[in-house]
C-alpha angles and dihedrals in degrees: 000000000000090000091055091049090050092052091048091049092051090047091055090046089052092051090051093050091050090048091050100041107029093082088052091050092049091050091052093048094050090050085075094047113126094215134055093251117118093196107038123059108218100174146312116292141151089211098117094049088055092050090046092056092048092050103098092185092059092046090053090049091051089052091048093049095048097043095044091048092048095047094041090049094049095047097040090048092054092044093044094047093049092046093050092050090047092051090055088064097042130100116268094247094054091038094055092044094053093044091052090049089048090058095055096075090046096050094036116100110256093234090060092049090046095051092044092053091044092054092045093053092045094049091049090050094239113158110239116239140091094334095054091046089051093048093049092049091052089050096055097035097053095068091055091054091049090051090051098044102038097070089054093049092047090056092055122101103257089219095062095092093046091049090051091051090047088058091054105272120138118235089257091050090048089053098044101035101035115018101036095047088053094054101033092115091061093043091050091048091048092050092050092049091048092050092049093048093048097044092047098043120120111151098056093037091052094057100040100042125087145146091066097303110139133166126212094271094056092046093049090047092053090046092058090068089084133013107288115161092188083087088069091049092049091045092050093052090049090049092049092050093049092049089049092052091048091052092048093049092050094049094039094091092053092048091049092057092056096045123086119248111281113238121240091245092058090047091053089047091053091047091049089049091053090051091051092049090048092050089048090053092050092050093047093049090058091058097049097102097033116116141121122357092252114063127192121189113207123186116196141152117277119276090003102124141047099252089204086070091057090053091047092052091050092054095042094048098032093234142115120249115204100202118192131174137215133204097224143354089259092054089051091051092050093055092043094050091047090065101267110147128219134166101214129026127188106201133152128270099265091046092050089053089052094047090050092052091048091047097239091135140065126213121264121244100226090190086073091052107065092165087073084098088070095063123107114248090228093067098049131090096017123169095256091064113012111210091006092262093155108020142062112202114246110171132348138187147129142263114244145141121285111202139183108241090206092059108030123068110233090222089062090064088077086073089071114194089354086073085082088065097048107124089215087075099041110148092011102090137096115207118195109257093232129112093211098048096041093052088046089059092049095046093048091046088055093047096251131129114263088226094056120143094187107121093209090056093047091050090050090053090050091053090049091055091046093051091046092052092050095047104030102033092212122190113235106219140172129201090328087078089079097070093037092056092044085056092047095239094151136026096238145356137195101239146157115265095240092056089045090056091055093045092049093050089054099040116037090193089070126092135175136214141170115222120246090239085075135250144212111294103194137193131199117197144178117250137177120236121229088242094053105149097198110034096172094051090047091055088048090055093049090047090049092052090050091054112117095239094042091048093049092049090047096051091044091054099041100032098219124125113278120229090211111096100222093045092047092051093047093052093043093052102033124013095031099024109159092013101123092189091072092063110067112219104244093165097071107094090200092067114104143190118233111251134203113291121215112238094249092052092046089050091053095051089049092053092049093045090054090055092049092053091045094061 
């Protein structure tokens, strides 16, 4: 009987280990994949490791992550240890109060801490960058060190320090030669926890960083917008380093026993070397955002530009471009409204309309943008910015249905948006995980305007989404839909035309259409903020991006429809020949542009979307 229980226990342990480590193993295997696919292994290759090493942005992010983690760990460990020792000598009332306060940052949601720190730095007028990220990491790491060290201090005999001083030790010697050696396990545990928390952090770092300073988490998050297997290569290297450190730590005691005693002189030399390295890191971190005399801050969506163009612009105009990315228009608005300053933004149409209404933008001087002549007539003078007083078109496209021609009957396309409710395809659909786009689909399917403010129509759209979720069991997906549709995992997906172009170029079985009931025809554009510090350079950047060669390189890299005539025609007739998704349907009168939503309407949509997702 005991033998059977042992086998069962080992079986469960094995299942747990597989559950924990199989995703890591898969990541490592696909880091050697010869193709871009994240689901199908095409052959062994070191391609992505080569691209990783050539990617200067990732290398800078690795430097930022490692140095911030080391510095934050050292400083928070010292602060946390001293605080824990001080608490052991404090009165009970003060001790309980501080310990309860210490628990707040640990229990507090990271997003709350992040926004609080962002507002604090902004209100104090501190320029966001390496220093603010380091300060934020020290703030949230220190409580974990205190939590790890304090139990060890509490278990010490309170008379140890006094006994040491009675025997002739100074207070500092009593601390370093008696107290700290007794609690070193707690200090070491706290330091490891602090390093892990700092190196792994994304949420707080995202909100408190700026001026082009990014850590690994931010870079990886931005890379997930589109298929980028260098993520796997980077993850594999991190995993190998961690395993190496764990092996070294476990074998260290055995190694120490075999080694001779280290002399005091050598110990001092090692300590001096550590101090020199620390000083070097501090000096280097101060130079992270230094560059040319002219600086331009650009804020764009993730993976939405050919970064080689940014480098080319810097060389050509002898300047430094601080390029940052956002997850969504709403995230961009949050940082902007909190006091963060940028020169150029690249938001979507509805957000541009909002920014104009709230006076965040300044008008363009089109005389400084001679490449305006290259723009397509179809992208100019749209409702979100009549006369293009504030915006220069960047990319444009539609939202439609991408479908697998091997699985979807062409006759069913006549159903338009109702195709997404056809029981034949139940459980075989990706819906875009977006409140705005999902309600657009429902409203258009019902024959309503996607900009409606009629409560009855909004409620009807909500019921349509509820019924669709109950009968069709769709999967609400984000950018991960790209690789899934390339792999043919579902029959169809609601998707942006630019992503559809890329998928269709990788999988010839895929096709794309926009229903006759109409859809969202969207425009992203470059705008100048009211706080733009270098207006002339900002106009030069916009003009550079509207150059025919720059526009072609940009659309080839990103895959979305160019607003520059020659680049648009080249892609339509060559690179994406036969890919209908690249050519937005401007003939359909039912197509609309999203307009500005009043706060009460937006709040209502948000409430209903929460209910849809909760089903």
